[in-house]
C-alpha positions in Angstrom: -6.4 3.8 -25.4 -9.8 4.0 -23.5 -11.8 7.3 -23.5 -12.1 9.1 -19.8 -15.8 8.9 -18.8 -17.6 11.5 -20.6 -20.4 13.3 -19.0 -23.5 13.1 -21.5 -27.4 14.7 -21.4 -30.2 12.5 -22.9 -32.1 14.9 -25.4 -35.6 13.0 -25.1 -36.9 15.0 -28.1 -34.3 13.8 -30.2 -33.8 10.5 -28.7 -29.9 10.6 -28.2 -27.2 11.4 -25.6 -25.0 14.4 -26.3 -21.9 15.1 -24.5 -21.9 18.0 -22.2 -20.0 20.9 -24.0 -16.9 20.9 -22.1 -16.2 17.4 -23.1 -17.2 17.6 -26.9 -13.7 18.0 -27.9 -12.7 14.7 -26.0 -15.6 12.9 -27.6 -14.5 14.0 -31.0 -11.1 12.7 -30.0 -11.7 9.5 -28.9 -14.9 8.4 -31.4 -15.9 8.7 -34.9 -19.1 9.6 -36.4 -21.6 6.8 -36.6 -19.4 4.8 -34.1 -21.6 2.7 -31.7 -20.4 2.8 -28.0 -22.0 1.1 -25.2 -23.2 3.4 -22.6 -23.7 2.8 -18.8 -24.0 5.0 -15.6 -20.8 5.6 -13.5 -21.5 5.7 -10.2 -19.2 8.4 -8.5 -17.9 8.0 -5.5 -18.9 10.2 -2.7 -17.2 13.2 -1.0 -17.5 11.9 2.4 -15.4 8.8 1.5 -12.8 11.1 -0.2 -12.6 13.3 2.6 -12.2 10.6 5.2 -9.5 8.9 3.1 -7.4 12.0 3.2 -7.9 12.5 6.9 -6.7 9.4 7.8 -3.6 9.8 5.4 -3.0 13.1 7.3 -3.4 11.2 10.6 -1.0 8.5 9.6 1.5 11.4 8.7 1.1 13.0 12.0 1.6 9.7 13.6 4.9 8.5 11.8 7.5 7.0 13.9 10.5 9.0 14.2 13.0 7.1 11.8 10.0 7.9 9.2 9.4 11.4 9.6 12.6 12.4 7.2 11.5 10.2 4.6 8.3 12.0 3.7 8.2 16.1 3.2 4.3 15.8 3.5 1.2 13.5 3.6 0.9 13.8 -0.2 4.2 12.1 -0.5 3.2 9.3 2.1 0.0 8.9 0.2 1.9 8.3 -3.0 4.6 5.8 -1.5 1.6 3.9 -0.2 -0.2 3.8 -3.6 3.1 2.7 -5.4 3.8 -0.1 -2.7 0.2 -1.2 -2.9 0.2 -1.8 -6.6 -1.9 1.3 -7.6 0.9 2.7 -9.7 2.5 3.1 -13.0 5.4 1.5 -14.3 7.9 2.8 -16.6 11.0 0.3 -17.5 14.2 1.0 -19.2 16.6 -1.6 -20.3 20.3 -0.2 -20.1 23.3 -1.6 -22.1 25.5 -1.6 -18.9 24.7 -1.7 -15.1 27.0 1.7 -14.9 24.4 3.3 -17.3 21.6 1.8 -15.2 22.8 3.5 -12.1 23.1 6.7 -13.9 19.9 6.7 -15.2 18.4 5.7 -11.7 20.4 8.8 -10.1 18.9 11.2 -12.8 15.4 10.0 -12.3 15.8 10.2 -8.5 17.0 13.9 -8.8 14.1 15.1 -11.4 11.7 17.0 -9.9 8.1 16.6 -10.4 5.8 13.9 -9.2 6.7 11.6 -6.4 8.3 8.3 -7.8 10.4 5.0 -6.5 13.1 4.2 -8.8 14.7 0.7 -8.4 17.7 -0.7 -10.4 17.8 -4.2 -11.0 21.0 -5.1 -13.0 20.8 -3.4 -16.2 16.9 -2.6 -15.8 15.8 0.8 -14.2 12.0 0.9 -13.2 10.3 4.2 -12.3 7.2 3.7 -10.4 4.8 6.6 -10.2 1.2 6.6 -8.0 -2.1 6.4 -10.0 -4.0 9.6 -9.6 -7.1 9.6 -7.1 -8.6 12.6 -8.5 -12.6 12.1 -9.4 -11.8 12.1 -13.0 -8.8 9.7 -12.7 -10.6 7.2 -10.6 -14.0 6.0 -10.0 -15.6 4.6 -7.1 -14.5 0.9 -7.4 -11.0 1.6 -8.0 -11.1 4.4 -5.2 -12.7 2.3 -3.0 -9.9 -0.5 -3.3 -7.2 2.1 -3.1 -8.5 3.4 -0.1 -8.7 0.1 1.9 -5.1 -1.1 0.4 -3.7 2.4 1.3 -5.2 2.4 4.7 -4.2 -0.8 5.8 -0.7 -0.2 4.5 -0.5 2.8 6.6 -1.7 1.3 9.8 1.1 -1.4 9.5 3.5 1.2 9.0 2.6 3.3 12.2 1.7 0.2 14.1 -1.9 0.4 14.7 -5.1 -1.5 13.7 -6.5 -0.4 10.4 -10.0 0.2 12.3 -8.1 2.8 14.8 -6.9 4.6 11.8 -10.1 4.4 10.2 -11.7 6.4 12.9 -9.8 9.7 11.7 -12.6 12.4 11.0 -12.1 14.6 8.0 -11.2 18.1 9.0 
C-alpha cells in the first residue's frame, strides 16, 4: 500500500525534512524509523482548473437531454458516472456460486445507499464500479488533468456538443 502525499517542512539547522504536525501520525503508519524514502515535490493542481471542471460538469448536467434527466439526481452523480465510464474508477468483483445468487447480490448492491455505483452482472460474476475521488488529497495534478479531459469529452458527447463548447463554461 502506498502512502498518501505527506507535506514536509525543511529544517535547515538539522538538515532534515519533517512531516507537518497534522501528518505525523500518517507518516508513522507508513514508514519505519531509519527507513530511506525518495522525496520529490508534488505539483498541486490549480484551483482555477478545479473550479472550471466543476462548472463544466454543472453546465453539462443542466444541458442533459430529457431522456437522461431522471437518470442523475444531481450533477455529482453525473460526474461520478462519467468518471466510472471513462476508467477513473475502483472495481470490486465477486464470483457467486449461482447466477441467481449473483442477481440477488447485484440487487442488494444497487439498493445500498452511500456512494454512487454502477453494478454489472455477467453470469455468476458481479462487478461494482465506484468513481475515484477527485479531492486535492486523493488526486494530484496529472491524474486530475487526465480525468478532467476524459470526463469533459464524455459529457460533451453525452449532451451532443463539441468538447470546446462545454469547456467554455465559467466557474461561478
